[in-house]
Structures are given as structure tokens and as C-alpha cells.
TORKOL-4160 file (C-alpha; in steps of 0.2 Angstrom, whole numbers, padded with zeros to 4 digits, m for minus):
263
<pt num="1" X="0000" Y="0000" Z="0000"/>
<pt num="2" X="0006" Y="0018" Z="m0003"/>
<pt num="3" X="0012" Y="0028" Z="0010"/>
<pt num="4" X="0000" Y="0043" Z="0007"/>
<pt num="5" X="m0014" Y="0031" Z="0007"/>
<pt num="6" X="m0010" Y="0024" Z="0022"/>
<pt num="7" X="m0007" Y="0040" Z="0031"/>
<pt num="8" X="m0024" Y="0046" Z="0025"/>
<pt num="9" X="m0032" Y="0030" Z="0031"/>
<pt num="10" X="m0024" Y="0033" Z="0048"/>
<pt num="11" X="m0031" Y="0050" Z="0050"/>
<pt num="12" X="m0048" Y="0045" Z="0045"/>
<pt num="13" X="m0048" Y="0031" Z="0058"/>
<pt num="14" X="m0044" Y="0044" Z="0071"/>
<pt num="15" X="m0061" Y="0053" Z="0066"/>
<pt num="16" X="m0069" Y="0036" Z="0071"/>
<pt num="17" X="m0059" Y="0034" Z="0086"/>
<pt num="18" X="m0063" Y="0051" Z="0094"/>
<pt num="19" X="m0083" Y="0049" Z="0091"/>
<pt num="20" X="m0091" Y="0047" Z="0108"/>
<pt num="21" X="m0106" Y="0039" Z="0099"/>
<pt num="22" X="m0094" Y="0026" Z="0091"/>
<pt num="23" X="m0088" Y="0021" Z="0109"/>
<pt num="24" X="m0104" Y="0022" Z="0117"/>
<pt num="25" X="m0112" Y="0010" Z="0103"/>
<pt num="26" X="m0099" Y="m0002" Z="0105"/>
<pt num="27" X="m0101" Y="m0002" Z="0123"/>
<pt num="28" X="m0120" Y="m0005" Z="0121"/>
<pt num="29" X="m0118" Y="m0021" Z="0110"/>
<pt num="30" X="m0105" Y="m0030" Z="0120"/>
<pt num="31" X="m0117" Y="m0025" Z="0135"/>
<pt num="32" X="m0131" Y="m0034" Z="0127"/>
<pt num="33" X="m0120" Y="m0048" Z="0121"/>
<pt num="34" X="m0113" Y="m0052" Z="0138"/>
<pt num="35" X="m0130" Y="m0050" Z="0147"/>
<pt num="36" X="m0139" Y="m0061" Z="0134"/>
<pt num="37" X="m0125" Y="m0073" Z="0132"/>
<pt num="38" X="m0131" Y="m0080" Z="0114"/>
<pt num="39" X="m0121" Y="m0095" Z="0105"/>
<pt num="40" X="m0121" Y="m0104" Z="0122"/>
<pt num="41" X="m0110" Y="m0094" Z="0130"/>
<pt num="42" X="m0121" Y="m0090" Z="0145"/>
<pt num="43" X="m0122" Y="m0109" Z="0149"/>
<pt num="44" X="m0103" Y="m0111" Z="0144"/>
<pt num="45" X="m0094" Y="m0096" Z="0154"/>
<pt num="46" X="m0097" Y="m0088" Z="0170"/>
<pt num="47" X="m0101" Y="m0069" Z="0171"/>
<pt num="48" X="m0085" Y="m0062" Z="0171"/>
<pt num="49" X="m0076" Y="m0074" Z="0158"/>
<pt num="50" X="m0091" Y="m0071" Z="0148"/>
<pt num="51" X="m0089" Y="m0052" Z="0148"/>
<pt num="52" X="m0070" Y="m0054" Z="0143"/>
<pt num="53" X="m0074" Y="m0066" Z="0129"/>
<pt num="54" X="m0086" Y="m0054" Z="0121"/>
<pt num="55" X="m0077" Y="m0038" Z="0124"/>
<pt num="56" X="m0061" Y="m0046" Z="0115"/>
<pt num="57" X="m0072" Y="m0053" Z="0101"/>
<pt num="58" X="m0080" Y="m0038" Z="0097"/>
<pt num="59" X="m0064" Y="m0027" Z="0099"/>
<pt num="60" X="m0055" Y="m0037" Z="0086"/>
<pt num="61" X="m0071" Y="m0038" Z="0075"/>
<pt num="62" X="m0076" Y="m0020" Z="0075"/>
<pt num="63" X="m0057" Y="m0016" Z="0072"/>
<pt num="64" X="m0058" Y="m0026" Z="0056"/>
<pt num="65" X="m0074" Y="m0020" Z="0051"/>
<pt num="66" X="m0070" Y="m0003" Z="0053"/>
<pt num="67" X="m0053" Y="m0003" Z="0046"/>
<pt num="68" X="m0060" Y="m0012" Z="0030"/>
<pt num="69" X="m0074" Y="0002" Z="0029"/>
<pt num="70" X="m0061" Y="0017" Z="0030"/>
<pt num="71" X="m0048" Y="0009" Z="0016"/>
<pt num="72" X="m0062" Y="0004" Z="0005"/>
<pt num="73" X="m0068" Y="0022" Z="0006"/>
<pt num="74" X="m0053" Y="0029" Z="0003"/>
<pt num="75" X="m0048" Y="0019" Z="m0012"/>
<pt num="76" X="m0067" Y="0020" Z="m0020"/>
<pt num="77" X="m0070" Y="0038" Z="m0013"/>
<pt num="78" X="m0070" Y="0046" Z="m0031"/>
<pt num="79" X="m0077" Y="0029" Z="m0041"/>
<pt num="80" X="m0091" Y="0025" Z="m0030"/>
<pt num="81" X="m0103" Y="0039" Z="m0027"/>
<pt num="82" X="m0114" Y="0032" Z="m0014"/>
<pt num="83" X="m0107" Y="0031" Z="0003"/>
<pt num="84" X="m0120" Y="0016" Z="0006"/>
<pt num="85" X="m0112" Y="0008" Z="m0010"/>
<pt num="86" X="m0094" Y="0010" Z="m0003"/>
<pt num="87" X="m0100" Y="0004" Z="0013"/>
<pt num="88" X="m0108" Y="m0012" Z="0006"/>
<pt num="89" X="m0090" Y="m0016" Z="m0002"/>
<pt num="90" X="m0082" Y="m0012" Z="0015"/>
<pt num="91" X="m0094" Y="m0025" Z="0022"/>
<pt num="92" X="m0089" Y="m0038" Z="0009"/>
<pt num="93" X="m0070" Y="m0035" Z="0011"/>
<pt num="94" X="m0071" Y="m0036" Z="0029"/>
<pt num="95" X="m0082" Y="m0052" Z="0030"/>
<pt num="96" X="m0069" Y="m0066" Z="0028"/>
<pt num="97" X="m0056" Y="m0058" Z="0041"/>
<pt num="98" X="m0070" Y="m0055" Z="0053"/>
<pt num="99" X="m0076" Y="m0073" Z="0052"/>
<pt num="100" X="m0059" Y="m0080" Z="0053"/>
<pt num="101" X="m0054" Y="m0070" Z="0067"/>
<pt num="102" X="m0070" Y="m0074" Z="0078"/>
<pt num="103" X="m0068" Y="m0092" Z="0074"/>
<pt num="104" X="m0050" Y="m0092" Z="0081"/>
<pt num="105" X="m0056" Y="m0083" Z="0096"/>
<pt num="106" X="m0071" Y="m0096" Z="0098"/>
<pt num="107" X="m0058" Y="m0110" Z="0096"/>
<pt num="108" X="m0044" Y="m0103" Z="0108"/>
<pt num="109" X="m0059" Y="m0102" Z="0121"/>
<pt num="110" X="m0069" Y="m0116" Z="0119"/>
<pt num="111" X="m0058" Y="m0128" Z="0108"/>
<pt num="112" X="m0064" Y="m0140" Z="0095"/>
<pt num="113" X="m0059" Y="m0145" Z="0077"/>
<pt num="114" X="m0057" Y="m0134" Z="0061"/>
<pt num="115" X="m0066" Y="m0141" Z="0046"/>
<pt num="116" X="m0072" Y="m0134" Z="0029"/>
<pt num="117" X="m0090" Y="m0133" Z="0035"/>
<pt num="118" X="m0087" Y="m0123" Z="0050"/>
<pt num="119" X="m0074" Y="m0111" Z="0041"/>
<pt num="120" X="m0089" Y="m0108" Z="0028"/>
<pt num="121" X="m0101" Y="m0105" Z="0043"/>
<pt num="122" X="m0088" Y="m0093" Z="0052"/>
<pt num="123" X="m0085" Y="m0084" Z="0035"/>
<pt num="124" X="m0106" Y="m0081" Z="0033"/>
<pt num="125" X="m0106" Y="m0076" Z="0051"/>
<pt num="126" X="m0092" Y="m0063" Z="0048"/>
<pt num="127" X="m0102" Y="m0056" Z="0035"/>
<pt num="128" X="m0117" Y="m0053" Z="0045"/>
<pt num="129" X="m0107" Y="m0046" Z="0060"/>
<pt num="130" X="m0098" Y="m0036" Z="0047"/>
<pt num="131" X="m0114" Y="m0030" Z="0040"/>
<pt num="132" X="m0120" Y="m0025" Z="0057"/>
<pt num="133" X="m0104" Y="m0016" Z="0064"/>
<pt num="134" X="m0103" Y="m0005" Z="0048"/>
<pt num="135" X="m0122" Y="m0002" Z="0050"/>
<pt num="136" X="m0122" Y="0002" Z="0068"/>
<pt num="137" X="m0106" Y="0014" Z="0066"/>
<pt num="138" X="m0114" Y="0023" Z="0051"/>
<pt num="139" X="m0130" Y="0027" Z="0061"/>
<pt num="140" X="m0121" Y="0031" Z="0076"/>
<pt num="141" X="m0107" Y="0042" Z="0069"/>
<pt num="142" X="m0104" Y="0060" Z="0073"/>
<pt num="143" X="m0109" Y="0073" Z="0059"/>
<pt num="144" X="m0090" Y="0076" Z="0058"/>
<pt num="145" X="m0086" Y="0057" Z="0054"/>
<pt num="146" X="m0100" Y="0056" Z="0042"/>
<pt num="147" X="m0093" Y="0071" Z="0032"/>
<pt num="148" X="m0076" Y="0063" Z="0033"/>
<pt num="149" X="m0082" Y="0049" Z="0023"/>
<pt num="150" X="m0092" Y="0058" Z="0011"/>
<pt num="151" X="m0086" Y="0068" Z="m0004"/>
<pt num="152" X="m0086" Y="0086" Z="m0004"/>
<pt num="153" X="m0103" Y="0093" Z="m0010"/>
<pt num="154" X="m0104" Y="0105" Z="m0023"/>
<pt num="155" X="m0105" Y="0124" Z="m0017"/>
<pt num="156" X="m0120" Y="0132" Z="m0023"/>
<pt num="157" X="m0119" Y="0150" Z="m0031"/>
<pt num="158" X="m0126" Y="0157" Z="m0014"/>
<pt num="159" X="m0111" Y="0148" Z="m0006"/>
<pt num="160" X="m0097" Y="0154" Z="m0017"/>
<pt num="161" X="m0101" Y="0172" Z="m0010"/>
<pt num="162" X="m0095" Y="0167" Z="0006"/>
<pt num="163" X="m0080" Y="0157" Z="0012"/>
<pt num="164" X="m0090" Y="0140" Z="0014"/>
<pt num="165" X="m0073" Y="0132" Z="0018"/>
<pt num="166" X="m0074" Y="0139" Z="0037"/>
<pt num="167" X="m0090" Y="0128" Z="0040"/>
<pt num="168" X="m0079" Y="0113" Z="0039"/>
<pt num="169" X="m0067" Y="0119" Z="0053"/>
<pt num="170" X="m0070" Y="0118" Z="0071"/>
<pt num="171" X="m0078" Y="0134" Z="0079"/>
<pt num="172" X="m0062" Y="0139" Z="0088"/>
<pt num="173" X="m0052" Y="0139" Z="0072"/>
<pt num="174" X="m0064" Y="0150" Z="0060"/>
<pt num="175" X="m0055" Y="0166" Z="0055"/>
<pt num="176" X="m0049" Y="0173" Z="0041"/>
<pt num="177" X="m0039" Y="0160" Z="0030"/>
<pt num="178" X="m0021" Y="0164" Z="0027"/>
<pt num="179" X="m0013" Y="0148" Z="0018"/>
<pt num="180" X="m0018" Y="0132" Z="0013"/>
<pt num="181" X="m0008" Y="0117" Z="0007"/>
<pt num="182" X="m0010" Y="0099" Z="0001"/>
<pt num="183" X="m0007" Y="0085" Z="0014"/>
<pt num="184" X="m0011" Y="0069" Z="0004"/>
<pt num="185" X="m0029" Y="0067" Z="0002"/>
<pt num="186" X="m0031" Y="0080" Z="0015"/>
<pt num="187" X="m0031" Y="0100" Z="0014"/>
<pt num="188" X="m0020" Y="0108" Z="0029"/>
<pt num="189" X="m0031" Y="0125" Z="0033"/>
<pt num="190" X="m0021" Y="0139" Z="0042"/>
<pt num="191" X="m0032" Y="0153" Z="0048"/>
<pt num="192" X="m0028" Y="0168" Z="0060"/>
<pt num="193" X="m0035" Y="0159" Z="0074"/>
<pt num="194" X="m0027" Y="0140" Z="0070"/>
<pt num="195" X="m0023" Y="0127" Z="0060"/>
<pt num="196" X="m0034" Y="0110" Z="0055"/>
<pt num="197" X="m0032" Y="0096" Z="0043"/>
<pt num="198" X="m0048" Y="0093" Z="0034"/>
<pt num="199" X="m0052" Y="0078" Z="0023"/>
<pt num="200" X="m0056" Y="0088" Z="0006"/>
<pt num="201" X="m0047" Y="0089" Z="m0010"/>
<pt num="202" X="m0037" Y="0104" Z="m0013"/>
<pt num="203" X="m0047" Y="0108" Z="m0028"/>
<pt num="204" X="m0063" Y="0108" Z="m0020"/>
<pt num="205" X="m0055" Y="0119" Z="m0005"/>
<pt num="206" X="m0051" Y="0131" Z="m0018"/>
<pt num="207" X="m0068" Y="0132" Z="m0024"/>
<pt num="208" X="m0074" Y="0135" Z="m0005"/>
<pt num="209" X="m0063" Y="0150" Z="m0002"/>
<pt num="210" X="m0078" Y="0163" Z="m0008"/>
<pt num="211" X="m0070" Y="0181" Z="m0009"/>
<pt num="212" X="m0054" Y="0176" Z="0001"/>
<pt num="213" X="m0042" Y="0189" Z="m0007"/>
<pt num="214" X="m0026" Y="0178" Z="m0011"/>
<pt num="215" X="m0019" Y="0169" Z="m0025"/>
<pt num="216" X="m0015" Y="0149" Z="m0028"/>
<pt num="217" X="0004" Y="0150" Z="m0030"/>
<pt num="218" X="0009" Y="0132" Z="m0033"/>
<pt num="219" X="m0002" Y="0117" Z="m0037"/>
<pt num="220" X="0000" Y="0114" Z="m0019"/>
<pt num="221" X="m0002" Y="0131" Z="m0010"/>
<pt num="222" X="m0014" Y="0146" Z="m0008"/>
<pt num="223" X="m0009" Y="0160" Z="m0001"/>
<pt num="224" X="m0018" Y="0175" Z="0006"/>
<pt num="225" X="m0014" Y="0193" Z="0002"/>
<pt num="226" X="m0014" Y="0198" Z="0022"/>
<pt num="227" X="m0001" Y="0183" Z="0025"/>
<pt num="228" X="0012" Y="0189" Z="0012"/>
<pt num="229" X="0027" Y="0196" Z="0019"/>
<pt num="230" X="0039" Y="0198" Z="0004"/>
<pt num="231" X="0046" Y="0189" Z="m0012"/>
<pt num="232" X="0062" Y="0182" Z="m0014"/>
<pt num="233" X="0071" Y="0179" Z="m0031"/>
<pt num="234" X="0085" Y="0166" Z="m0031"/>
<pt num="235" X="0093" Y="0153" Z="m0044"/>
<pt num="236" X="0079" Y="0157" Z="m0056"/>
<pt num="237" X="0065" Y="0154" Z="m0045"/>
<pt num="238" X="0053" Y="0165" Z="m0036"/>
<pt num="239" X="0047" Y="0161" Z="m0018"/>
<pt num="240" X="0033" Y="0170" Z="m0007"/>
<pt num="241" X="0039" Y="0173" Z="0012"/>
<pt num="242" X="0025" Y="0171" Z="0024"/>
<pt num="243" X="0023" Y="0182" Z="0039"/>
<pt num="244" X="0025" Y="0166" Z="0049"/>
<pt num="245" X="0043" Y="0164" Z="0042"/>
<pt num="246" X="0038" Y="0152" Z="0029"/>
<pt num="247" X="0044" Y="0150" Z="0011"/>
<pt num="248" X="0033" Y="0145" Z="m0002"/>
<pt num="249" X="0039" Y="0139" Z="m0020"/>
<pt num="250" X="0030" Y="0148" Z="m0034"/>
<pt num="251" X="0025" Y="0138" Z="m0050"/>
<pt num="252" X="0033" Y="0145" Z="m0066"/>
<pt num="253" X="0017" Y="0146" Z="m0073"/>
<pt num="254" X="0011" Y="0158" Z="m0060"/>
<pt num="255" X="0026" Y="0168" Z="m0058"/>
<pt num="256" X="0019" Y="0182" Z="m0067"/>
<pt num="257" X="0003" Y="0183" Z="m0057"/>
<pt num="258" X="0012" Y="0183" Z="m0040"/>
<pt num="259" X="0024" Y="0197" Z="m0047"/>
<pt num="260" X="0010" Y="0206" Z="m0052"/>
<pt num="261" X="0000" Y="0204" Z="m0036"/>
<pt num="262" X="0013" Y="0206" Z="m0024"/>
<pt num="263" X="0029" Y="0211" Z="m0033"/>
């Protein structure tokens, strides 16, 4: 797997792991399985061991399911427009490893022999469990996580009159935009009040800048007028020096526009 994709997937996983609703749902499901003791666990395990069994099993199964969902979403974000479609594919991808993992945990706890029929049953159960976990996760995630799994919406004509991008930032970071740069599948947005990494293509972020005065100086950088300190020329290249000391390269195709604006 390419490193940028792995880094993006890890960032998206963090969105899930920071969601209180996700953990509340996980805890509720474990509690239900512990109390009801399905699949004969109520008869075969005492109260405390039964809690440990279901806690480990669900932790492993949910980890596999959510990881598969995130990876499939990242790979197919711009190929499969429907979030439900991407989640369905993620469920199929997770089904086999979830089934095998739960079977391994069951064998380690209760013993038994491995046969083709038991493996097939485990994979079938894994598909059901994977669908359950993905569905519960989707229904209980916060708005931030749901936005992270969805492609950026097209801004309307009214939206273009304002800085729509600010809606994606945390309230404490919403201020005049100073600098934006590409970070894998994300855009790193710097404002007068802070800095935040958002899951949004750079081209879409530029569309949501509204009337923010500034220029795209490079395919990976946007700089606001208010954040420019000076221009530097050296080795035949032009560089924009920002007020925080950063030096941003200027593409040759944008050199004339940059000189006309800030020279």
C-alpha cells in the first residue's frame, strides 16, 4: 500500500476513534451480548469470563470491520459516489477476516476442530457481523465522521459568495484564511485563529474560498494577501515568504501573476 494512502486512512480512523457515539454504541453492543449470552456462552462461561470473551471478540471484529470500511472508502471515494455503496463493499471485504478472527477466538476459548464447513459458517457469520458493525457505526457516527466519509458537496451559487470552507473547521479555528496546502487526500488549512487538517481535495477547498483575497501560487499552495511578507528571487525561482517565516515556492506558470499582485 502506498504510504500517502496509509497516512490518509490513519487520519480517517482517528475520526472514528474520537467519536463518543462510536464508543457508546460499541459498549452497548458488548453489554447486550454479555447479558444475553448468545451462542451458548451463557451456559459455557461464567459472568466475568463471558464479559471478557465478548469484549475481546467485538474489539477484534469491530477493528477489522472499521479498518476495512475506511480503506475501501479511501480507495473508492471518487469511483463509487454512494456512501452506502462503499460501505456495502467494505462489508464484503471485512466479512472473511472478521469470520476467521471470531472463529479463532472461539477455538482459543472453547476448543474444537477446524473443518471446511465450520470455516464456511464462520465466514458467513463474519459477513453478518461485519454488516451489523458497519451499519451501527454509520447510524451512530457524529456529523464530523459522516462528513469525513463523504465526498465534498458541490457549493451553490450563494455559497460561493461566502467562505464555505470555514464551516468545515472547528469553531475555535474559524477566522480569515491565511494559507492552504495539500496533505495527501487532505487539505491543511491555516487561519488567523489556528490550523486544521480536513478531508477535502485541494481543488474543492479552493472552490470554497469565496471572496478570500489571495492567489494559488503553486499546485499545492494557496496564500492570502494578508499573509504575504515579501517575495524572494534566487536560482531563477520565485518564492513567497509568509509572515510566519515559511517560504512557499511559486510555480513557473504562476510567476507573472504573483509578481503582478505582490511584487
